[in-house]
C-alpha positions in Angstrom: -25.0 25.5 -35.0 -25.5 28.6 -32.8 -26.4 26.9 -29.6 -26.5 30.1 -27.6 -29.1 31.6 -30.0 -31.2 28.4 -30.0 -31.3 27.8 -26.3 -31.7 31.5 -25.2 -34.5 32.1 -27.7 -37.2 30.6 -25.3 -39.7 33.5 -25.1 -40.8 32.8 -21.6 -37.4 33.6 -20.2 -36.4 37.0 -18.9 -34.8 39.3 -21.5 -31.0 39.2 -21.1 -30.7 43.0 -21.1 -33.0 43.2 -18.0 -30.7 41.0 -16.0 -27.9 42.1 -13.7 -24.4 41.6 -15.3 -22.4 38.4 -15.0 -18.9 38.3 -13.5 -16.4 36.0 -15.2 -13.3 34.7 -13.5 -10.7 32.5 -15.2 -7.5 30.7 -14.5 -5.8 32.0 -17.6 -6.3 34.7 -20.3 -7.6 32.0 -22.7 -10.0 30.8 -20.0 -11.3 34.3 -19.3 -11.7 35.0 -23.0 -13.7 31.8 -23.4 -16.1 32.6 -20.5 -16.5 36.2 -21.6 -17.3 35.2 -25.2 -20.1 33.0 -24.0 -21.7 35.7 -21.8 -21.4 38.3 -24.6 -22.9 35.9 -27.1 -25.9 35.6 -24.8 -26.3 39.4 -24.9 -25.8 39.8 -21.2 -23.6 42.6 -19.8 -20.3 41.6 -18.3 -19.7 42.9 -14.7 -16.0 42.2 -15.2 -13.4 39.6 -16.2 -10.9 38.9 -13.5 -8.1 36.3 -12.7 -8.9 33.7 -10.0 -6.7 35.4 -7.5 -8.8 38.6 -7.7 -12.2 37.1 -7.9 -13.2 37.0 -4.2 -12.2 40.7 -3.7 -14.2 41.6 -6.8 -17.3 39.7 -5.5 -17.0 41.8 -2.3 -17.1 44.9 -4.4 -19.8 43.8 -6.9 -23.1 45.5 -6.0 -25.3 43.2 -8.1 -24.7 40.2 -10.3 -27.0 37.6 -11.8 -24.3 34.9 -12.0 -20.6 34.2 -11.5 -19.0 32.2 -14.3 -15.7 30.5 -13.4 -13.6 29.1 -16.2 -10.7 26.8 -15.2 -8.1 25.2 -17.5 -5.5 24.8 -14.7 -5.3 24.6 -10.9 -5.4 27.9 -9.1 -4.3 26.5 -5.7 -5.3 28.3 -2.5 -6.9 31.3 -4.3 -9.1 28.9 -6.3 -10.1 27.0 -3.1 -11.1 30.3 -1.5 -13.2 31.3 -4.5 -14.9 27.9 -4.7 -15.7 28.0 -1.0 -17.2 31.5 -1.4 -19.4 30.8 -4.4 -20.5 27.5 -2.9 -21.8 29.3 0.1 -23.2 32.3 -1.8 -25.0 30.2 -4.4 -26.5 28.0 -1.7 -27.8 31.2 0.0 -29.4 32.4 -3.2 -27.1 35.5 -3.7 -26.4 34.6 -7.3 -26.2 31.6 -9.6 -22.7 30.1 -10.1 -21.3 28.0 -12.9 -17.8 26.4 -12.9 -16.5 24.9 -16.1 -13.3 23.0 -15.4 -10.8 20.9 -17.3 -11.1 17.1 -16.6 -7.9 17.0 -14.5 -9.5 19.4 -12.0 -12.6 17.4 -11.3 -11.5 16.1 -7.8 -10.2 19.4 -6.3 -13.1 21.4 -7.6 -15.8 18.8 -6.6 -14.3 18.7 -3.1 -15.1 22.4 -2.5 -18.6 22.4 -4.0 -20.4 20.4 -1.3 -23.8 22.2 -1.1 -25.1 21.2 -4.6 -26.0 24.8 -5.7 -23.2 25.4 -8.1 -23.4 23.9 -11.6 -20.2 22.0 -12.3 -19.3 21.3 -16.0 -16.3 19.3 -17.2 -14.9 20.6 -20.5 -14.5 17.3 -22.4 -13.6 19.1 -25.6 -14.1 22.4 -27.4 -17.3 21.4 -29.2 -18.9 18.6 -27.3 -19.4 20.6 -24.1 -20.9 23.6 -25.8 -24.6 22.6 -25.3 -23.9 22.0 -21.6 -22.2 25.4 -21.2 -25.0 27.2 -22.9 -27.6 25.3 -20.9 -25.9 26.2 -17.6 -25.8 29.9 -18.6 -29.4 29.8 -19.7 -30.6 28.3 -16.5 -28.8 31.0 -14.6 -30.5 33.6 -16.7 -33.9 31.9 -16.1 -33.7 32.5 -12.4 -35.8 35.6 -11.6 -33.8 38.2 -9.6 -35.1 40.0 -6.6 -32.6 42.7 -5.5 -29.3 40.9 -5.3 -30.8 37.5 -4.7 -32.0 34.8 -7.0 -34.7 32.3 -6.5 -34.0 28.5 -6.6 -34.0 27.6 -10.3 -35.1 24.1 -9.4 -38.6 25.4 -8.5 -38.9 27.8 -11.5 -41.3 26.7 -14.2 -39.4 28.5 -16.9 -36.2 26.7 -15.8 -38.1 23.4 -16.1 -39.1 24.2 -19.6 -35.6 25.3 -20.4 -34.2 22.0 -19.1 -36.4 20.1 -21.6 -35.2 22.4 -24.4 -31.5 22.1 -23.5 -31.7 18.4 -23.1 -33.0 18.2 -26.7 -30.2 20.5 -27.9 -27.6 18.4 -26.1 -28.9 15.2 -27.7 -28.9 16.8 -31.2 -25.4 18.1 -30.7 -24.1 14.8 -29.4 -25.6 12.9 -32.4 -24.2 15.4 -34.9 -20.8 15.6 -33.4 -20.6 11.9 -32.3 -18.8 13.0 -29.2 -21.1 12.0 -26.5 -22.3 8.6 -25.2 -25.4 10.0 -23.5 -27.5 13.2 -22.9 -25.7 16.2 -21.6 -28.3 16.5 -18.8 -30.0 13.4 -17.3 -33.8 13.7 -17.2 -35.1 14.4 -13.7 -36.0 11.2 -11.9 -37.8 10.4 -8.7 -35.9 7.6 -7.0 -37.7 5.6 -4.4 -36.3 5.6 -0.9 -34.6 2.3 -0.3 -36.6 0.2 2.2 -34.7 -0.8 5.3 -33.7 -4.4 5.3 -33.3 -6.8 8.1 -29.7 -6.9 9.4 -29.2 -10.4 8.2 -25.7 -11.4 7.2 -25.3 -10.1 3.6 -24.4 -12.7 1.0 -20.7 -12.9 0.4 -19.8 -11.7 -3.1 -16.5 -12.4 -4.6 -14.8 -9.4 -6.3 -14.3 -11.5 -9.4 -18.1 -11.8 -9.7 -18.6 -8.0 -9.9 -15.6 -7.6 -12.2 -17.1 -10.2 -14.5 -20.4 -8.3 -14.6 -18.6 -5.0 -15.4 -16.5 -6.7 -18.1 -19.6 -8.1 -19.7 -21.3 -4.7 -19.7 -18.3 -3.2 -21.4 -18.2 -5.9 -24.0 -21.5 -4.7 -25.4 -19.7 -1.6 -26.8 -17.9 -3.9 -29.3 -21.2 -4.8 -30.9 -23.6 -1.9 -30.2 -23.5 1.8 -29.9 -22.7 2.9 -26.3 -25.7 5.2 -26.0 -28.0 2.3 -26.6 -27.2 0.8 -23.2 -26.1 3.9 -21.3 -27.0 3.3 -17.6 -24.7 5.5 -15.5 -26.5 4.9 -12.2 -26.2 1.1 -12.4 -22.6 1.3 -13.7 -21.7 3.5 -10.7 -23.4 1.1 -8.2 -21.5 -1.8 -9.7 -18.2 0.1 -9.4 -19.0 1.1 -5.8 -20.0 -2.5 -4.9 -16.7 -3.8 -6.2 -14.8 -1.1 -4.4 -16.6 -1.9 -1.1 -15.9 -5.6 -1.3 -12.2 -4.9 -2.2 -12.1 -2.2 0.6 -11.0 0.5 -1.8 -12.2 4.1 -1.6 -13.6 5.7 -4.8 -12.9 9.4 -5.5 -15.4 11.4 -7.6 -13.2 11.4 -10.7 -12.9 7.6 -10.7 -16.7 7.1 -10.3 -17.3 9.4 -13.3 -15.0 7.2 -15.4 -16.9 4.1 -14.2 -20.2 5.7 -15.3 -19.1 5.5 -18.9 -20.8 8.8 -19.8 -19.4 12.3 -20.2 -18.1 13.6 -16.8 -20.7 16.4 -16.6 -23.5 13.9 -17.0 -21.9 11.6 -14.5 -21.6 14.5 -11.9 -25.3 15.1 -12.3 -26.1 11.5 -11.7 -23.9 11.4 -8.6 -25.8 14.5 -7.3 -29.1 12.8 -8.0 -28.1 9.6 -6.3 -26.7 11.5 -3.4 -29.7 13.7 -2.9 -31.9 10.6 -3.0 -29.9 9.0 -0.2 -28.5 6.2 -2.2 -24.9 7.5 -2.2 -22.8 9.3 0.4 -20.0 11.9 0.1 -17.0 11.4 2.4 -14.2 14.0 2.8 -10.7 12.6 2.5 -9.2 13.2 6.0 -5.7 13.4 4.4 -6.5 15.7 1.5 -9.0 18.6 1.7 -9.1 18.8 -2.1 -10.7 15.4 -2.6 -13.9 13.6 -1.7 -14.8 10.0 -1.8 -18.2 8.5 -2.8 -19.6 5.4 -1.2 -22.9 3.6 -1.0 -25.3 4.3 1.8 -25.8 1.2 4.1 -29.2 0.4 2.7 -27.9 0.7 -0.9 -25.0 -1.7 0.0 -27.4 -4.2 1.5 -29.6 -4.0 -1.5 -26.7 -4.6 -3.9 -25.5 -7.6 -1.9 -29.0 -9.0 -1.7 -29.4 -8.6 -5.4 -26.3 -10.5 -6.3 -27.2 -13.2 -3.7 -30.6 -13.6 -5.4 -28.9 -13.7 -8.9 -26.6 -16.4 -7.6 -29.6 -18.5 -6.3 -31.5 -18.1 -9.6 -28.4 -19.0 -11.6 -27.8 -22.1 -9.5 -31.4 -23.2 -9.7 
């Protein structure tokens, strides 16, 4: 299946040849070739293909670009940190769209540098299963209308909204055919209610064993039913964070993605959604600038404890 042709065929999108070129940066020759091949398949001009160490200097020299594609299969150290800091700031300011596709082992150091939420972060689970997500990310970048060297916010663009619906469907089809994914490549947009403040009553005590038993019970379902039937990454992450809070353990982004029991790219989007809604908080690791922790907001913690307290009362009734 030619995902690039299918997703980029949306007639309401800007024609690729009218867009500014895309700059590709990669951590290895293979990574650079992979990113360049995707851009060329979309029919968009390449502004250049550069190593990570040369990317910031090339951005300074680049007159105009519609997007920066960063392909990572290994850690680029300080040069990578400088590049990620730069594109995180520039993308947040609307200078261009930015997409980072990274190997699973790079999730924590990459996520730690992308704090503003404007850069699309993809985790390359495997060569085939992440193709719809890669194409979707590129198509969303192309859907953002350019004005000079600046791009508008794709989240407010109606073409981008239609494109998200299309790419969600492509992702579901690909996942079903390849049997490589346990959930949609992109979670559907949701409007989460703001948690209502609760009275500062003493929260019910919850034994760590109680949370672990609930998590084990949820995992047991996979022995009898397909995983996608009960995919609920938001709840799985809340359970994991509740257990961690009670056990006084801090949870890095990579561990929370594992707890979500969905592909890492999907989990990252859920973390962003829950963080943007105020249910979760990001905390920088004071001892490691290349790692961030995720924890529940106070109201979320209180709500989870009250929930388990109510469950305990109902069970004992």
